[in-house]
C-alpha positions in Angstrom: 0.0 0.0 0.0 1.2 3.5 -0.9 0.9 6.7 1.1 -1.0 9.4 -0.6 2.2 11.2 -1.3 3.9 8.1 -2.8 0.8 7.4 -4.9 0.8 11.0 -6.2 4.5 10.8 -7.1 4.0 7.5 -9.0 1.1 9.0 -10.9 3.0 12.1 -11.7 5.9 10.0 -12.9 3.6 8.0 -15.2 1.9 11.1 -16.7 5.2 12.8 -17.2 6.6 9.8 -19.0 3.4 9.5 -21.1 3.6 13.2 -22.0 7.2 12.9 -23.1 6.4 9.8 -25.1 3.7 11.7 -27.0 5.5 15.0 -27.2 7.0 14.4 -30.7 3.6 13.2 -32.1 1.8 16.0 -33.9 -1.9 16.4 -33.9 -4.1 15.7 -37.0 -3.2 19.2 -38.4 0.5 18.5 -38.0 0.9 20.9 -35.1 2.5 20.4 -31.6 0.0 19.6 -29.0 -0.2 19.0 -25.2 -1.9 15.6 -25.4 -2.3 15.3 -21.6 -4.3 18.6 -21.5 -6.1 18.3 -24.8 -8.1 21.4 -25.7 -11.2 20.7 -27.6 -11.9 24.4 -28.0 -15.4 23.8 -26.7 -15.8 24.8 -23.1 -18.0 21.9 -22.0 -16.4 19.0 -24.0 -13.3 17.3 -22.6 -11.1 14.4 -23.6 -10.1 12.6 -20.4 -7.6 9.9 -19.7 -7.4 8.2 -16.3 -5.4 5.3 -14.9 -5.7 3.8 -11.4 -4.8 0.5 -9.7 -7.3 -1.6 -11.7 -7.8 -0.1 -15.1 -7.1 2.6 -17.7 -9.8 4.7 -19.2 -10.2 7.3 -22.0 -13.4 9.3 -22.4 -15.2 12.1 -24.0 -17.0 14.0 -21.3 -19.7 16.6 -21.8 -20.4 18.9 -18.8 -22.7 21.8 -18.7 -24.7 23.7 -16.2 -27.5 24.2 -18.7 -29.0 20.7 -19.1 -30.5 21.4 -22.6 -27.0 22.3 -24.0 -25.6 19.1 -22.3 -28.3 17.1 -24.1 -27.7 18.8 -27.4 -24.0 18.2 -27.4 -24.6 14.5 -26.5 -27.2 14.1 -29.2 -24.9 15.7 -31.7 -22.1 13.3 -30.7 -24.6 10.4 -30.8 -25.6 11.3 -34.4 -21.8 11.0 -35.3 -21.5 7.6 -33.5 -20.7 5.6 -36.6 -18.1 8.2 -37.7 -16.5 8.2 -34.2 -16.4 4.4 -34.0 -15.0 4.1 -37.5 -12.2 6.5 -36.6 -11.5 4.7 -33.4 -11.8 1.3 -34.9 -13.9 0.0 -32.0 -17.1 0.5 -30.1 -17.2 2.6 -26.9 -19.7 2.7 -24.1 -22.3 5.5 -24.1 -23.7 7.1 -21.0 -26.2 9.9 -21.6 -26.3 10.9 -17.9 -23.9 9.9 -15.1 -22.6 11.6 -12.0 -18.8 12.3 -11.5 -17.0 11.9 -8.2 -18.1 15.4 -7.2 -21.8 14.8 -8.0 -21.9 16.8 -11.2 -24.0 15.4 -14.0 -22.3 14.7 -17.3 -22.6 12.6 -20.4 -19.8 10.2 -21.3 -18.5 8.1 -24.1 -15.6 5.9 -23.0 -13.6 2.7 -23.1 -11.7 1.0 -20.4 -8.8 -1.4 -20.3 -9.1 -3.5 -17.2 -6.3 -5.4 -15.5 -3.6 -2.7 -15.6 -2.2 -0.9 -12.6 -0.6 2.5 -12.7 1.5 1.5 -9.6 3.2 -1.3 -11.5 5.8 0.2 -13.9 5.7 -3.1 -15.8 2.1 -2.3 -16.8 3.0 1.2 -18.2 3.8 -0.1 -21.7 0.3 -1.7 -21.9 -1.3 1.5 -20.6 0.5 3.6 -23.1 -0.3 1.2 -25.9 -4.0 1.5 -24.9 -4.2 5.3 -24.5 -1.9 6.5 -27.3 -3.8 5.4 -30.4 -7.1 6.3 -28.9 -6.2 9.9 -28.0 -4.7 10.3 -31.5 -7.9 8.9 -33.1 -10.0 11.2 -30.9 -8.0 14.2 -32.2 -8.5 13.0 -35.8 -12.2 12.7 -35.2 -12.4 16.1 -33.5 -10.7 17.8 -36.4 -13.5 16.6 -38.6 -16.5 17.5 -36.4 -15.4 20.3 -34.1 -17.2 23.0 -36.2 -20.6 21.2 -35.5 -20.2 21.9 -31.8 -19.1 25.6 -32.2 
């Protein structure tokens, strides 16, 4: 078992390594990008990556204080489901309404890789192999559809 500080340092080390690994990879427009803090350009739409002691996850999250806009963004994304899944090369899970750890309501589209542990450095290659192609594919998809959400 790790102390909170030890766990924080291990997570920081992983995300720093992952960020360095992706740093030379340009986005779909050929520009440099901060993959860890991906900016969609839409205030309420986020690409999230998370890893813990049991799994890795990547998601599109839609948050908004005005529920009708939240639903509209989710419906627009749902209308593009085939395009998204073709770009990703796989099917993701769709949740029209879920609460995050702080109780905020959001919509999510995500996929998970179970059986990996951020606290085991030997799992890091599998985690990176899971996250890297998916965040790059999300970027490619977003380049094609971003204007619809503006």
